[in-house]
PDB file of N, CA, C and O in Angstrom:
ATOM      1  N   MET A   1       0.845  -1.170   0.000  1.00  0.00           N
ATOM      2  CA  MET A   1       0.000   0.000   0.000  1.00  0.00           C
ATOM      3  C   MET A   1       0.891   1.234   0.000  1.00  0.00           C
ATOM      4  O   MET A   1       1.856   1.297   0.762  1.00  0.00           O
ATOM      5  N   SER A   2       0.587   2.201  -0.831  1.00  0.00           N
ATOM      6  CA  SER A   2       1.402   3.399  -0.939  1.00  0.00           C
ATOM      7  C   SER A   2       1.112   4.347   0.211  1.00  0.00           C
ATOM      8  O   SER A   2       0.055   4.286   0.840  1.00  0.00           O
ATOM      9  N   ASP A   3       2.067   5.221   0.471  1.00  0.00           N
ATOM     10  CA  ASP A   3       1.971   6.195   1.542  1.00  0.00           C
ATOM     11  C   ASP A   3       1.087   7.357   1.116  1.00  0.00           C
ATOM     12  O   ASP A   3       1.296   7.937   0.051  1.00  0.00           O
ATOM     13  N   ASN A   4       0.109   7.700   1.930  1.00  0.00           N
ATOM     14  CA  ASN A   4      -0.774   8.825   1.657  1.00  0.00           C
ATOM     15  C   ASN A   4      -0.211  10.054   2.365  1.00  0.00           C
ATOM     16  O   ASN A   4      -0.256  10.134   3.593  1.00  0.00           O
ATOM     17  N   LYS A   5       0.317  11.011   1.605  1.00  0.00           N
ATOM     18  CA  LYS A   5       0.941  12.196   2.183  1.00  0.00           C
ATOM     19  C   LYS A   5      -0.064  13.100   2.885  1.00  0.00           C
ATOM     20  O   LYS A   5       0.328  13.940   3.695  1.00  0.00           O
ATOM     21  N   GLN A   6      -1.352  12.944   2.591  1.00  0.00           N
ATOM     22  CA  GLN A   6      -2.387  13.743   3.249  1.00  0.00           C
ATOM     23  C   GLN A   6      -2.732  13.186   4.634  1.00  0.00           C
ATOM     24  O   GLN A   6      -3.348  13.875   5.447  1.00  0.00           O
ATOM     25  N   ASN A   7      -2.339  11.959   4.895  1.00  0.00           N
ATOM     26  CA  ASN A   7      -2.673  11.292   6.145  1.00  0.00           C
ATOM     27  C   ASN A   7      -1.383  10.915   6.859  1.00  0.00           C
ATOM     28  O   ASN A   7      -0.960   9.760   6.820  1.00  0.00           O
ATOM     29  N   THR A   8      -0.762  11.885   7.508  1.00  0.00           N
ATOM     30  CA  THR A   8       0.485  11.610   8.202  1.00  0.00           C
ATOM     31  C   THR A   8       0.203  11.223   9.642  1.00  0.00           C
ATOM     32  O   THR A   8      -0.796  11.640  10.229  1.00  0.00           O
ATOM     33  N   GLY A   9       1.079  10.438  10.191  1.00  0.00           N
ATOM     34  CA  GLY A   9       0.916   9.987  11.571  1.00  0.00           C
ATOM     35  C   GLY A   9       2.271   9.776  12.210  1.00  0.00           C
ATOM     36  O   GLY A   9       3.292  10.229  11.691  1.00  0.00           O
ATOM     37  N   LYS A  10       2.277   9.099  13.319  1.00  0.00           N
ATOM     38  CA  LYS A  10       3.505   8.858  14.079  1.00  0.00           C
ATOM     39  C   LYS A  10       4.543   8.102  13.253  1.00  0.00           C
ATOM     40  O   LYS A  10       5.735   8.395  13.347  1.00  0.00           O
ATOM     41  N   GLN A  11       4.111   7.140  12.453  1.00  0.00           N
ATOM     42  CA  GLN A  11       5.058   6.376  11.636  1.00  0.00           C
ATOM     43  C   GLN A  11       5.835   7.286  10.693  1.00  0.00           C
ATOM     44  O   GLN A  11       7.015   7.048  10.435  1.00  0.00           O
ATOM     45  N   ASP A  12       5.186   8.325  10.176  1.00  0.00           N
ATOM     46  CA  ASP A  12       5.867   9.245   9.276  1.00  0.00           C
ATOM     47  C   ASP A  12       6.922  10.055  10.007  1.00  0.00           C
ATOM     48  O   ASP A  12       7.891  10.508   9.397  1.00  0.00           O
ATOM     49  N   ASP A  13       6.743  10.243  11.313  1.00  0.00           N
ATOM     50  CA  ASP A  13       7.700  11.012  12.102  1.00  0.00           C
ATOM     51  C   ASP A  13       8.916  10.186  12.501  1.00  0.00           C
ATOM     52  O   ASP A  13      10.010  10.732  12.642  1.00  0.00           O
ATOM     53  N   ILE A  14       8.745   8.882  12.684  1.00  0.00           N
ATOM     54  CA  ILE A  14       9.844   8.088  13.229  1.00  0.00           C
ATOM     55  C   ILE A  14      10.602   7.267  12.185  1.00  0.00           C
ATOM     56  O   ILE A  14      11.678   6.747  12.480  1.00  0.00           O
ATOM     57  N   ARG A  15      10.066   7.141  10.982  1.00  0.00           N
ATOM     58  CA  ARG A  15      10.711   6.329   9.950  1.00  0.00           C
ATOM     59  C   ARG A  15      10.996   7.134   8.694  1.00  0.00           C
ATOM     60  O   ARG A  15      10.318   8.118   8.397  1.00  0.00           O
ATOM     61  N   VAL A  16      12.010   6.699   7.967  1.00  0.00           N
ATOM     62  CA  VAL A  16      12.366   7.298   6.679  1.00  0.00           C
ATOM     63  C   VAL A  16      12.154   6.248   5.607  1.00  0.00           C
ATOM     64  O   VAL A  16      12.694   5.145   5.692  1.00  0.00           O
ATOM     65  N   ASP A  17      11.370   6.591   4.599  1.00  0.00           N
ATOM     66  CA  ASP A  17      11.122   5.695   3.476  1.00  0.00           C
ATOM     67  C   ASP A  17      12.148   6.001   2.391  1.00  0.00           C
ATOM     68  O   ASP A  17      12.095   7.053   1.753  1.00  0.00           O
ATOM     69  N   LEU A  18      13.062   5.094   2.193  1.00  0.00           N
ATOM     70  CA  LEU A  18      14.133   5.278   1.211  1.00  0.00           C
ATOM     71  C   LEU A  18      13.596   5.396  -0.208  1.00  0.00           C
ATOM     72  O   LEU A  18      14.252   5.983  -1.069  1.00  0.00           O
ATOM     73  N   ASN A  19      12.423   4.851  -0.461  1.00  0.00           N
ATOM     74  CA  ASN A  19      11.829   4.899  -1.792  1.00  0.00           C
ATOM     75  C   ASN A  19      11.100   6.213  -2.064  1.00  0.00           C
ATOM     76  O   ASN A  19      10.601   6.424  -3.170  1.00  0.00           O
ATOM     77  N   ASP A  20      11.035   7.090  -1.076  1.00  0.00           N
ATOM     78  CA  ASP A  20      10.358   8.375  -1.224  1.00  0.00           C
ATOM     79  C   ASP A  20      11.410   9.480  -1.348  1.00  0.00           C
ATOM     80  O   ASP A  20      12.030   9.850  -0.351  1.00  0.00           O
ATOM     81  N   PRO A  21      11.617  10.005  -2.546  1.00  0.00           N
ATOM     82  CA  PRO A  21      12.649  11.031  -2.744  1.00  0.00           C
ATOM     83  C   PRO A  21      12.451  12.265  -1.874  1.00  0.00           C
ATOM     84  O   PRO A  21      13.430  12.923  -1.522  1.00  0.00           O
ATOM     85  N   SER A  22      11.214  12.597  -1.519  1.00  0.00           N
ATOM     86  CA  SER A  22      10.979  13.785  -0.695  1.00  0.00           C
ATOM     87  C   SER A  22      11.528  13.591   0.722  1.00  0.00           C
ATOM     88  O   SER A  22      11.929  14.565   1.359  1.00  0.00           O
ATOM     89  N   GLU A  23      11.551  12.376   1.217  1.00  0.00           N
ATOM     90  CA  GLU A  23      12.096  12.132   2.551  1.00  0.00           C
ATOM     91  C   GLU A  23      13.616  12.220   2.553  1.00  0.00           C
ATOM     92  O   GLU A  23      14.212  12.721   3.506  1.00  0.00           O
ATOM     93  N   VAL A  24      14.238  11.734   1.491  1.00  0.00           N
ATOM     94  CA  VAL A  24      15.690  11.875   1.359  1.00  0.00           C
ATOM     95  C   VAL A  24      16.049  13.353   1.213  1.00  0.00           C
ATOM     96  O   VAL A  24      17.024  13.819   1.802  1.00  0.00           O
ATOM     97  N   GLU A  25      15.275  14.075   0.440  1.00  0.00           N
ATOM     98  CA  GLU A  25      15.508  15.511   0.248  1.00  0.00           C
ATOM     99  C   GLU A  25      15.329  16.274   1.557  1.00  0.00           C
ATOM    100  O   GLU A  25      16.086  17.206   1.828  1.00  0.00           O
ATOM    101  N   TYR A  26      14.365  15.908   2.358  1.00  0.00           N
ATOM    102  CA  TYR A  26      14.144  16.556   3.651  1.00  0.00           C
ATOM    103  C   TYR A  26      15.378  16.394   4.540  1.00  0.00           C
ATOM    104  O   TYR A  26      15.824  17.358   5.162  1.00  0.00           O
ATOM    105  N   LEU A  27      15.927  15.186   4.602  1.00  0.00           N
ATOM    106  CA  LEU A  27      17.137  14.966   5.389  1.00  0.00           C
ATOM    107  C   LEU A  27      18.317  15.741   4.805  1.00  0.00           C
ATOM    108  O   LEU A  27      19.156  16.255   5.545  1.00  0.00           O
ATOM    109  N   HIS A  28      18.376  15.821   3.495  1.00  0.00           N
ATOM    110  CA  HIS A  28      19.458  16.569   2.857  1.00  0.00           C
ATOM    111  C   HIS A  28      19.393  18.052   3.240  1.00  0.00           C
ATOM    112  O   HIS A  28      20.428  18.685   3.450  1.00  0.00           O
ATOM    113  N   ARG A  29      18.193  18.599   3.330  1.00  0.00           N
ATOM    114  CA  ARG A  29      18.056  20.004   3.742  1.00  0.00           C
ATOM    115  C   ARG A  29      18.479  20.188   5.198  1.00  0.00           C
ATOM    116  O   ARG A  29      18.984  21.251   5.561  1.00  0.00           O
ATOM    117  N   GLN A  30      18.282  19.176   6.029  1.00  0.00           N
ATOM    118  CA  GLN A  30      18.706  19.251   7.426  1.00  0.00           C
ATOM    119  C   GLN A  30      20.212  19.058   7.572  1.00  0.00           C
ATOM    120  O   GLN A  30      20.827  19.593   8.495  1.00  0.00           O
ATOM    121  N   TYR A  31      20.795  18.297   6.666  1.00  0.00           N
ATOM    122  CA  TYR A  31      22.228  18.006   6.692  1.00  0.00           C
ATOM    123  C   TYR A  31      22.823  18.330   5.319  1.00  0.00           C
ATOM    124  O   TYR A  31      23.192  17.421   4.575  1.00  0.00           O
ATOM    125  N   PRO A  32      22.919  19.616   4.982  1.00  0.00           N
ATOM    126  CA  PRO A  32      23.350  19.997   3.628  1.00  0.00           C
ATOM    127  C   PRO A  32      24.798  19.617   3.303  1.00  0.00           C
ATOM    128  O   PRO A  32      25.184  19.580   2.134  1.00  0.00           O
ATOM    129  N   HIS A  33      25.590  19.337   4.326  1.00  0.00           N
ATOM    130  CA  HIS A  33      26.972  18.913   4.087  1.00  0.00           C
ATOM    131  C   HIS A  33      27.059  17.449   3.646  1.00  0.00           C
ATOM    132  O   HIS A  33      28.126  16.980   3.248  1.00  0.00           O
ATOM    133  N   LYS A  34      25.939  16.733   3.718  1.00  0.00           N
ATOM    134  CA  LYS A  34      25.885  15.338   3.264  1.00  0.00           C
ATOM    135  C   LYS A  34      25.237  15.274   1.885  1.00  0.00           C
ATOM    136  O   LYS A  34      24.295  16.014   1.601  1.00  0.00           O
ATOM    137  N   THR A  35      25.735  14.400   1.041  1.00  0.00           N
ATOM    138  CA  THR A  35      25.140  14.219  -0.281  1.00  0.00           C
ATOM    139  C   THR A  35      23.905  13.330  -0.157  1.00  0.00           C
ATOM    140  O   THR A  35      23.704  12.662   0.857  1.00  0.00           O
ATOM    141  N   HIS A  36      23.089  13.332  -1.198  1.00  0.00           N
ATOM    142  CA  HIS A  36      21.916  12.457  -1.213  1.00  0.00           C
ATOM    143  C   HIS A  36      22.348  10.998  -1.088  1.00  0.00           C
ATOM    144  O   HIS A  36      21.694  10.206  -0.409  1.00  0.00           O
ATOM    145  N   GLU A  37      23.439  10.652  -1.739  1.00  0.00           N
ATOM    146  CA  GLU A  37      23.924   9.270  -1.683  1.00  0.00           C
ATOM    147  C   GLU A  37      24.389   8.901  -0.271  1.00  0.00           C
ATOM    148  O   GLU A  37      24.151   7.780   0.178  1.00  0.00           O
ATOM    149  N   GLN A  38      25.046   9.823   0.431  1.00  0.00           N
ATOM    150  CA  GLN A  38      25.470   9.551   1.804  1.00  0.00           C
ATOM    151  C   GLN A  38      24.251   9.334   2.709  1.00  0.00           C
ATOM    152  O   GLN A  38      24.283   8.498   3.612  1.00  0.00           O
ATOM    153  N   ILE A  39      23.203  10.077   2.465  1.00  0.00           N
ATOM    154  CA  ILE A  39      21.976   9.908   3.249  1.00  0.00           C
ATOM    155  C   ILE A  39      21.340   8.557   2.949  1.00  0.00           C
ATOM    156  O   ILE A  39      20.901   7.860   3.864  1.00  0.00           O
ATOM    157  N   ARG A  40      21.287   8.185   1.673  1.00  0.00           N
ATOM    158  CA  ARG A  40      20.736   6.868   1.309  1.00  0.00           C
ATOM    159  C   ARG A  40      21.554   5.745   1.957  1.00  0.00           C
ATOM    160  O   ARG A  40      20.989   4.767   2.445  1.00  0.00           O
ATOM    161  N   GLN A  41      22.870   5.885   1.960  1.00  0.00           N
ATOM    162  CA  GLN A  41      23.745   4.879   2.569  1.00  0.00           C
ATOM    163  C   GLN A  41      23.483   4.771   4.062  1.00  0.00           C
ATOM    164  O   GLN A  41      23.470   3.669   4.611  1.00  0.00           O
ATOM    165  N   ALA A  42      23.273   5.908   4.730  1.00  0.00           N
ATOM    166  CA  ALA A  42      22.987   5.896   6.167  1.00  0.00           C
ATOM    167  C   ALA A  42      21.681   5.157   6.446  1.00  0.00           C
ATOM    168  O   ALA A  42      21.590   4.407   7.417  1.00  0.00           O
ATOM    169  N   VAL A  43      20.674   5.364   5.606  1.00  0.00           N
ATOM    170  CA  VAL A  43      19.397   4.661   5.783  1.00  0.00           C
ATOM    171  C   VAL A  43      19.601   3.166   5.589  1.00  0.00           C
ATOM    172  O   VAL A  43      19.076   2.365   6.362  1.00  0.00           O
ATOM    173  N   LYS A  44      20.350   2.786   4.578  1.00  0.00           N
ATOM    174  CA  LYS A  44      20.606   1.365   4.326  1.00  0.00           C
ATOM    175  C   LYS A  44      21.393   0.733   5.468  1.00  0.00           C
ATOM    176  O   LYS A  44      21.118  -0.397   5.872  1.00  0.00           O
ATOM    177  N   GLU A  45      22.370   1.466   5.984  1.00  0.00           N
ATOM    178  CA  GLU A  45      23.258   0.920   7.010  1.00  0.00           C
ATOM    179  C   GLU A  45      22.627   0.908   8.404  1.00  0.00           C
ATOM    180  O   GLU A  45      22.804  -0.053   9.153  1.00  0.00           O
ATOM    181  N   PHE A  46      21.896   1.963   8.756  1.00  0.00           N
ATOM    182  CA  PHE A  46      21.378   2.100  10.117  1.00  0.00           C
ATOM    183  C   PHE A  46      19.893   1.831  10.256  1.00  0.00           C
ATOM    184  O   PHE A  46      19.350   1.900  11.358  1.00  0.00           O
ATOM    185  N   GLY A  47      19.224   1.523   9.140  1.00  0.00           N
ATOM    186  CA  GLY A  47      17.811   1.185   9.195  1.00  0.00           C
ATOM    187  C   GLY A  47      16.921   2.397   9.008  1.00  0.00           C
ATOM    188  O   GLY A  47      17.406   3.515   8.834  1.00  0.00           O
ATOM    189  N   PRO A  48      15.608   2.172   9.044  1.00  0.00           N
ATOM    190  CA  PRO A  48      14.652   3.227   8.703  1.00  0.00           C
ATOM    191  C   PRO A  48      14.297   4.188   9.837  1.00  0.00           C
ATOM    192  O   PRO A  48      13.585   5.164   9.603  1.00  0.00           O
ATOM    193  N   LEU A  49      14.771   3.940  11.054  1.00  0.00           N
ATOM    194  CA  LEU A  49      14.397   4.817  12.161  1.00  0.00           C
ATOM    195  C   LEU A  49      15.129   6.153  12.057  1.00  0.00           C
ATOM    196  O   LEU A  49      16.357   6.212  11.997  1.00  0.00           O
ATOM    197  N   ARG A  50      14.344   7.210  12.040  1.00  0.00           N
ATOM    198  CA  ARG A  50      14.879   8.558  11.848  1.00  0.00           C
ATOM    199  C   ARG A  50      15.930   8.905  12.905  1.00  0.00           C
ATOM    200  O   ARG A  50      16.951   9.508  12.576  1.00  0.00           O
ATOM    201  N   LYS A  51      15.699   8.540  14.154  1.00  0.00           N
ATOM    202  CA  LYS A  51      16.646   8.889  15.213  1.00  0.00           C
ATOM    203  C   LYS A  51      18.016   8.235  14.980  1.00  0.00           C
ATOM    204  O   LYS A  51      19.046   8.853  15.250  1.00  0.00           O
ATOM    205  N   ASP A  52      18.036   7.012  14.491  1.00  0.00           N
ATOM    206  CA  ASP A  52      19.297   6.321  14.219  1.00  0.00           C
ATOM    207  C   ASP A  52      20.025   6.953  13.038  1.00  0.00           C
ATOM    208  O   ASP A  52      21.247   7.097  13.053  1.00  0.00           O
ATOM    209  N   ILE A  53      19.268   7.323  12.026  1.00  0.00           N
ATOM    210  CA  ILE A  53      19.853   7.944  10.836  1.00  0.00           C
ATOM    211  C   ILE A  53      20.440   9.306  11.184  1.00  0.00           C
ATOM    212  O   ILE A  53      21.560   9.623  10.785  1.00  0.00           O
ATOM    213  N   GLU A  54      19.685  10.112  11.928  1.00  0.00           N
ATOM    214  CA  GLU A  54      20.164  11.436  12.293  1.00  0.00           C
ATOM    215  C   GLU A  54      21.391  11.357  13.198  1.00  0.00           C
ATOM    216  O   GLU A  54      22.303  12.176  13.077  1.00  0.00           O
ATOM    217  N   LYS A  55      21.419  10.385  14.096  1.00  0.00           N
ATOM    218  CA  LYS A  55      22.589  10.181  14.956  1.00  0.00           C
ATOM    219  C   LYS A  55      23.826   9.875  14.113  1.00  0.00           C
ATOM    220  O   LYS A  55      24.904  10.414  14.363  1.00  0.00           O
ATOM    221  N   ALA A  56      23.665   9.010  13.117  1.00  0.00           N
ATOM    222  CA  ALA A  56      24.777   8.651  12.231  1.00  0.00           C
ATOM    223  C   ALA A  56      25.221   9.843  11.381  1.00  0.00           C
ATOM    224  O   ALA A  56      26.418  10.053  11.183  1.00  0.00           O
ATOM    225  N   LEU A  57      24.273  10.614  10.887  1.00  0.00           N
ATOM    226  CA  LEU A  57      24.628  11.763  10.054  1.00  0.00           C
ATOM    227  C   LEU A  57      25.331  12.843  10.866  1.00  0.00           C
ATOM    228  O   LEU A  57      26.225  13.518  10.355  1.00  0.00           O
ATOM    229  N   LYS A  58      24.941  13.012  12.110  1.00  0.00           N
ATOM    230  CA  LYS A  58      25.594  14.000  12.982  1.00  0.00           C
ATOM    231  C   LYS A  58      27.012  13.567  13.321  1.00  0.00           C
ATOM    232  O   LYS A  58      27.925  14.391  13.375  1.00  0.00           O
ATOM    233  N   ALA A  59      27.194  12.267  13.551  1.00  0.00           N
ATOM    234  CA  ALA A  59      28.502  11.747  13.957  1.00  0.00           C
ATOM    235  C   ALA A  59      29.500  11.736  12.795  1.00  0.00           C
ATOM    236  O   ALA A  59      30.699  11.931  12.996  1.00  0.00           O
ATOM    237  N   GLY A  60      29.005  11.512  11.605  1.00  0.00           N
ATOM    238  CA  GLY A  60      29.924  11.350  10.485  1.00  0.00           C
ATOM    239  C   GLY A  60      29.935  12.533   9.665  1.00  0.00           C
ATOM    240  O   GLY A  60      30.654  12.585   8.667  1.00  0.00           O
TER     241      GLY A  60
END
């Protein structure tokens, strides 16, 4: 089932969908020193939880 952007909830706040370019772009705007590819790699390596991804992006 596809994600309905009009119906956001807690899951949208805590997870990053790697297949959604707008979510990768959102993280890129928060971490402009990281490339889109570095952000995608962080999601692949640390999983979909936003807190884990942001921790990795801040550290590296």
